[in-house]
Each structure stands twice: as C-alpha cells, then as structure tokens.
C-alpha positions in Angstrom: -23.0 11.8 -83.7 -23.6 15.3 -84.9 -26.3 16.8 -82.7 -26.8 20.0 -84.8 -27.6 18.0 -87.9 -30.1 15.6 -86.2 -33.8 15.8 -86.5 -35.1 18.2 -83.9 -37.2 15.5 -82.3 -34.3 13.0 -82.1 -32.1 15.7 -80.7 -34.7 16.5 -78.0 -34.9 12.8 -77.0 -31.1 12.6 -76.7 -31.0 15.7 -74.6 -33.7 14.4 -72.3 -31.9 11.1 -72.0 -28.6 12.9 -71.1 -30.5 15.0 -68.5 -32.1 11.9 -67.0 -28.7 10.2 -66.6 -27.3 13.3 -65.0 -30.3 13.5 -62.6 -29.8 9.8 -61.6 -26.1 10.4 -60.9 -26.9 13.4 -58.8 -29.6 11.5 -57.0 -27.1 8.8 -55.7 -25.4 10.9 -53.0 -28.7 12.4 -52.0 -30.2 8.9 -51.5 -27.2 7.8 -49.6 -27.5 10.9 -47.3 -31.2 10.3 -46.8 -31.2 6.5 -46.3 -27.5 5.7 -45.4 -27.7 7.8 -42.2 -30.8 5.8 -41.2 -29.0 2.6 -41.7 -26.0 3.8 -39.6 -28.4 4.9 -36.8 -30.1 1.5 -37.0 -26.7 -0.3 -36.6 -25.9 1.9 -33.6 -29.2 1.1 -32.0 -28.7 -2.6 -32.6 -25.2 -2.5 -31.0 -26.6 -0.6 -28.0 -29.4 -3.1 -27.6 -26.9 -6.0 -27.8 -24.8 -4.4 -25.1 -27.9 -3.9 -22.9 -28.9 -7.5 -23.4 -25.4 -8.6 -22.4 -25.5 -6.3 -19.3 -28.9 -7.7 -18.3 -27.7 -11.2 -18.7 -24.7 -10.5 -16.5 -27.0 -9.0 -13.9 -29.3 -12.0 -14.2 -26.4 -14.4 -13.6 -25.2 -12.3 -10.7 -28.7 -12.3 -9.2 -28.8 -16.1 -9.5 -25.5 -16.3 -7.7 -26.7 -14.0 -4.9 -29.9 -16.0 -4.7 -27.9 -19.2 -4.1 -25.8 -17.4 -1.5 -29.0 -16.2 0.3 -30.4 -19.7 0.3 -27.2 -21.1 1.7 -27.1 -18.5 4.5 -30.8 -18.7 5.1 -30.4 -22.3 6.2 -28.2 -21.1 9.2 -29.6 -17.6 9.8 -31.6 -16.6 12.9 -35.3 -17.2 12.9 -37.6 -14.7 11.4 -39.4 -14.1 14.7 -37.2 -11.2 15.9 -38.0 -11.6 19.6 -37.3 -15.4 19.5 -34.1 -14.9 17.5 -32.7 -12.2 19.8 -33.5 -14.3 22.9 -32.0 -17.6 21.6 -28.9 -16.0 20.1 -28.3 -14.1 23.4 -28.5 -17.4 25.3 -26.1 -19.0 22.9 -23.5 -16.2 23.4 -23.9 -16.4 27.2 -23.4 -20.1 27.1 -20.3 -19.8 24.9 -18.8 -17.1 27.0 -19.4 -19.1 30.2 -17.9 -22.2 28.7 -14.8 -20.1 27.7 -14.5 -19.2 31.5 -15.5 -15.6 31.2 -16.0 -14.0 34.6 -18.9 -11.6 35.2 -20.1 -12.1 31.6 -22.8 -9.7 30.4 -24.6 -10.2 27.1 -27.1 -7.5 25.9 -29.2 -7.0 22.7 -28.3 -3.4 21.7 -30.5 -3.2 18.6 -32.7 -4.9 16.1 -33.0 -3.2 12.7 -35.1 -4.4 9.7 -33.2 -3.6 6.5 -35.2 -2.6 3.4 -34.3 -1.8 -0.1 -34.5 1.8 -1.2 -37.9 2.9 -2.6 -38.1 3.3 -6.3 -39.2 6.5 -8.0 -42.9 7.1 -7.4 -43.2 4.3 -4.8 -44.8 4.7 -1.4 -44.0 2.7 1.8 -46.9 0.4 1.0 -45.7 -0.2 -2.5 -42.0 -0.5 -1.4 -40.1 -3.8 -1.1 -40.3 -6.0 2.0 -37.5 -6.4 4.5 -34.7 -8.4 3.0 -32.9 -9.1 6.2 -33.0 -8.1 9.9 -29.8 -7.0 11.7 -29.3 -7.9 15.3 -26.6 -6.2 17.5 -25.2 -7.6 20.7 -22.5 -6.6 23.2 -20.5 -9.2 25.2 -18.3 -8.2 28.1 -16.4 -10.0 30.8 -13.0 -10.8 32.4 -10.9 -13.6 31.1 -7.4 -14.5 29.9 -6.0 -14.4 26.4 -6.1 -18.2 26.2 -9.8 -18.3 27.1 -10.5 -15.4 24.7 -8.8 -17.4 22.0 -11.0 -20.4 22.8 -14.1 -18.2 22.6 -13.1 -16.8 19.2 -12.3 -20.3 17.8 -15.8 -21.6 18.8 -17.5 -18.4 17.6 -16.2 -18.7 14.1 -16.5 -22.5 13.9 -20.3 -22.2 13.4 -22.0 -21.5 10.1 -24.3 -18.8 11.5 -24.0 -15.5 9.5 -22.5 -13.4 12.2 -19.3 -11.4 12.9 -17.5 -9.5 15.6 -17.7 -5.9 14.5 -15.3 -4.6 17.1 -13.4 -5.7 20.2 -11.5 -3.9 23.0 -9.1 -5.6 25.3 -7.8 -4.0 28.5 -5.3 -5.5 30.9 -6.6 -6.2 34.4 -3.3 -7.2 36.0 -1.4 -4.1 37.3 2.3 -4.0 37.6 2.1 -4.4 41.4 0.2 -7.7 41.1 2.6 -9.1 38.6 5.6 -8.0 40.6 4.2 -9.6 43.8 3.7 -12.9 42.0 7.2 -12.8 40.6 8.6 -12.0 44.0 6.9 -15.0 45.5 8.7 -17.1 42.8 5.5 -18.4 41.2 6.3 -17.9 37.6 3.1 -19.6 36.3 0.9 -17.4 38.5 2.8 -14.4 37.2 2.1 -15.3 33.6 -1.5 -16.1 34.3 -2.0 -12.8 36.1 -0.3 -10.8 33.4 -2.6 -12.3 30.7 -5.9 -11.4 32.5 -7.9 -8.9 30.4 -11.2 -7.1 30.4 -12.9 -7.8 27.0 -15.8 -6.0 25.3 -17.1 -7.2 21.9 -19.8 -5.8 19.6 -21.3 -8.6 17.6 -23.8 -8.6 14.7 -26.0 -11.4 13.3 -28.8 -11.5 10.7 -32.1 -13.1 10.0 -33.2 -13.7 6.4 -36.9 -13.9 5.4 -36.1 -17.0 3.3 -35.1 -19.0 6.3 -37.3 -21.8 7.5 -35.7 -22.0 10.9 -38.2 -22.1 13.7 -35.4 -21.9 16.4 -31.7 -21.0 16.5 -29.2 -23.8 16.1 -25.4 -23.3 15.9 -24.3 -25.8 13.2 -20.6 -26.4 12.8 -18.8 -25.7 9.5 -18.0 -28.8 7.4 -14.6 -29.2 5.9 -13.4 -25.9 7.3 -9.6 -26.0 6.8 -8.9 -22.7 8.5 -6.1 -23.2 11.0 -7.7 -21.5 14.0 -5.2 -23.1 16.3 -2.4 -21.2 14.7 -4.4 -17.9 14.8 -5.2 -18.3 18.5 -1.5 -19.2 19.3 -0.5 -16.0 17.5 -3.0 -14.0 19.6 -2.1 -15.6 23.0 1.7 -15.6 22.3 1.8 -11.8 21.8 2.5 -9.5 24.6 0.0 -6.7 23.9 0.7 -4.6 26.9 4.5 -4.4 26.9 6.0 -1.0 26.1 5.9 -0.4 22.4 9.3 -0.6 20.7 9.2 0.4 17.1 11.2 -1.8 14.7 14.3 -0.3 13.5 14.4 0.2 9.7 17.0 -1.8 8.0 20.3 0.0 7.9 21.9 0.6 4.5 25.2 -1.2 4.0 28.3 0.9 4.7 29.9 2.6 1.7 32.7 0.7 0.2 36.2 1.8 1.3 38.0 4.3 -0.9 40.5 2.3 -3.0 43.9 3.8 -3.2 44.9 4.4 -6.8 48.2 5.6 -8.3 48.7 9.3 -8.6 49.0 9.3 -12.4 45.5 7.9 -12.8 43.7 10.5 -10.7 43.2 14.0 -12.1 41.2 17.2 -11.8 38.6 17.1 -14.5 37.0 20.5 -13.8 35.5 23.0 -11.3 31.9 24.1 -11.1 30.3 26.9 -9.0 27.0 27.0 -7.2 26.0 30.0 -5.0 29.6 31.1 -5.0 30.8 27.8 -3.6 33.2 25.8 -5.7 33.0 22.0 -6.4 36.1 20.1 -7.6 35.4 17.2 -9.9 38.1 14.4 -9.7 38.3 11.5 -12.1 39.5 8.2 -10.6 40.2 6.4 -13.8 41.1 3.0 -12.4 37.9 2.9 -10.4 35.8 4.1 -13.3 34.0 6.9 -11.4 34.0 10.6 -10.9 33.6 12.2 -7.5 32.8 15.7 -6.4 34.5 17.4 -3.5 34.0 20.6 -1.6 36.4 22.5 0.6 37.3 20.3 3.6 36.5 16.9 2.0 39.0 14.1 2.3 40.0 11.3 -0.1 43.0 9.1 -0.8 45.3 9.0 -3.8 47.7 6.1 -3.6 49.0 6.0 0.0 48.5 9.7 0.6 45.6 11.4 2.5 44.3 14.4 0.6 42.2 17.3 1.7 40.7 20.1 -0.4 42.2 23.2 1.0 40.8 25.8 -1.4 38.9 26.1 -4.7 40.2 29.3 -6.3 38.3 31.7 -8.6 40.7 30.8 -11.5 39.3 27.2 -11.3 42.4 25.8 -9.7 42.3 23.6 -6.6 44.7 23.6 -3.7 45.1 20.2 -2.1 46.8 19.3 1.1 48.7 16.0 0.8 49.9 14.0 3.8 52.2 11.1 2.9 54.6 8.9 4.9 57.9 7.8 3.4 60.6 5.9 5.3 58.8 6.6 8.6 58.7 10.3 7.9 55.4 12.2 7.6 55.3 15.1 5.1 52.6 17.7 4.8 52.5 19.7 1.6 50.2 21.9 -0.5 49.8 21.3 -4.2 47.8 23.3 -6.8 46.0 21.5 -9.6 44.4 23.1 -12.7 42.2 21.4 -15.3 43.3 17.9 -16.4 46.3 17.9 -13.9 47.1 14.6 -12.3 48.9 14.6 -8.9 52.2 14.1 -10.8 51.5 17.3 -12.9 50.4 19.4 -9.9 52.3 22.6 -8.9 54.0 22.5 -5.6 53.2 25.5 -3.4 54.7 24.9 0.1 55.3 22.7 3.0 53.0 23.0 6.0 54.8 24.6 8.9 55.0 23.1 12.3 53.0 26.0 13.6 50.1 25.0 11.3 50.2 21.3 12.4 47.6 21.6 15.2 45.2 23.5 12.9 45.7 21.0 10.1 45.2 18.0 12.3 42.0 19.5 13.7 40.7 20.2 10.2 41.5 16.6 9.1 39.7 15.2 12.1 36.6 17.2 11.6 36.5 16.4 7.9 37.3 12.7 8.0 33.6 11.8 7.4 33.4 14.0 4.3 34.3 11.8 1.4 32.6 13.7 -1.4 29.6 12.7 -3.6 29.9 10.3 -6.5 28.6 10.7 -10.0 
C-alpha cells in the first residue's frame, strides 16, 4: 500500500486506525498497573484473612480444651464459698497430718486471693471480668519422721483436688549426741528412728473455681493412677539427707597408652619450630603412624633406649641423651640430629662423664612424666 498515492480521506482513516492500535498497545501496561496492583492487594488481604481465620480456629479449639479441663477440675475443686472452703480444707490437712503421725501439727490459712483476668482497654472494674478462680494458701508444720512424711505425701497426691505443695523445708531434729547415745546403748533401731526425725514446714496452695457445684469439700481419690508413689517414697526415706556432703568424683580419663618401642631406623626428626624463643622438636614415629612434639627435658623411647631432649639449637639441630643397656652395661651418650635424621644417622657428640651422672639421673627423674604432645 502506497500511502502518498492514496486518497487523502482514506489516508487519514488509515492513520487514525494506526494511532488507535498504538494507543491500545500503550494502554495495556497502564491498565495492568492500575488494576493489577489492586488484584495483588486483594490476594494479599485474602491470604491474611485466611491466616486470621486459622488462628482464630486454633484459639477456639484451645479454648474448648481449656474449658474441658476447667470442668474436670471444677468437679473436685474447693467450694465457691471461700470461708467454708478454707475451713474444710484446713480440717482435711489437719486430719491428714495427724493420721501421718505428725507431732505438734499446725495448719494455718495464710491467704485467700481472688484471681481476675486483666481489664481490657477502656474497661472499668464494673465492666471487667469476674473472678475465674480463687487461690488459697496454707502452711503445715510439725515434727515427724521421713517415713511418716512419705506417707503424708503419698496420701496428699492421691486425691484429685487441684492443689500442690509449693515449697517444703526439712530440718533434722536428732542431734549427734542423741544418735550417739542410742548407738552406745546398742539399740540400732532406735538410733535409726532418732536419726530420721525431722521438723517439716510446707506451703500448700489449692483453688476454687466458679464453675464448681461443690457445696462442701470432698477429697476424692484418683482413679486408675499408675504413679508408683511407693518407689518415690522409698527413694525419699532411703536417702540420708543430713550426712556430710561428698561430691561425686568425675570419671577419670583412661591412662594414656604406653609408648611403644620402635626400631631406631623408623624414628626421625622431621623438623624444629620456635615459639617465644622456645624450640619444639617434631619426631615422626613411622611404625606408630603419629608425630609427637617434644620440648627440652621431655622423655621418650626409641627401641630399647630411653631418650631425653637435652637441647634444641638455633641451627635447628636437636641434642638427644640416649641411655641404653647392652650385655648388662649401661651407656649414656649424647647424639645430635638434624632435619630428617634417624637415630642411625645421628652425629655422635660425646659420652656422659661419671661426674655428670648424678645430674643426669636427677633430670631424668624430674622429666619422666613429660612424654610430649601428640599431633
């Protein structure tokens, strides 16, 4: 199509058509920008709403679970009448302690506190939630034995009442003189009984729940409770709480393996390193497959010979004192090793004089425990 030769009206229509197509093409990204972002935002809001719904559902299920637990505990909680609940529970504790042969037992109600949920924003006390439980605190004290204390604990935790022992202190009554007197009289049973007598103080808490229908307190026993209270009580009474404390010794590491004597041609000086002007001699024990690092004064064995590092020289040579016994004769010599020297390649320096024998023996004795570090 030759636009210059077309009729002006047709050419104008074609140009308008081309401009319209270009306008539509340019309008596509603008529309996506204007409407696509709204779609993306809507998708995000839907995802957030779905998460909120799932969170609310989880909270609802948790609330149902807590509600069931409250109903279960409400059946055995203290009565809602706080004065009646405190009096009846106190009487039950007194009866339990007396039956467990506590002497001079004293039971006191040390506090009754209504527990309320926190007020929401903008709420006043009148608009706030009601009490959701009442906390009762009691103290129980008396003199008894560990066996009778165990009996008390067993019967205390055998009931379904929502209560617990918050803290307990146990002090020995029997002094050393009483125990020694009983032992001197030869009455071993009396000595054990005397040694076990204790002064006990317990802080106990129990609760009352508004949902309870109890008009009076009743201690109902747990059903199907498989807790081995007998074993727990035996562990309590069988332990001597008041003997001098002796900390357990930590397990001792196994002793290091003995140094295996290896032939002289398979042990060589692999190198010397320096740290703070102190030399370290690195020896390769090829038959053992390990490298050990020695300082001046360290001892080791090569074959049947006892070796001691005498000196590590600035030229990276090492002087080693070698003590070996042959045909019943003990020889003491000094050898010098340079890099890669085995004890067969070492340079002989001198024999140790008889005058130096005392000094060398002393040095060997002091350094016997120094066996070098292993790499």
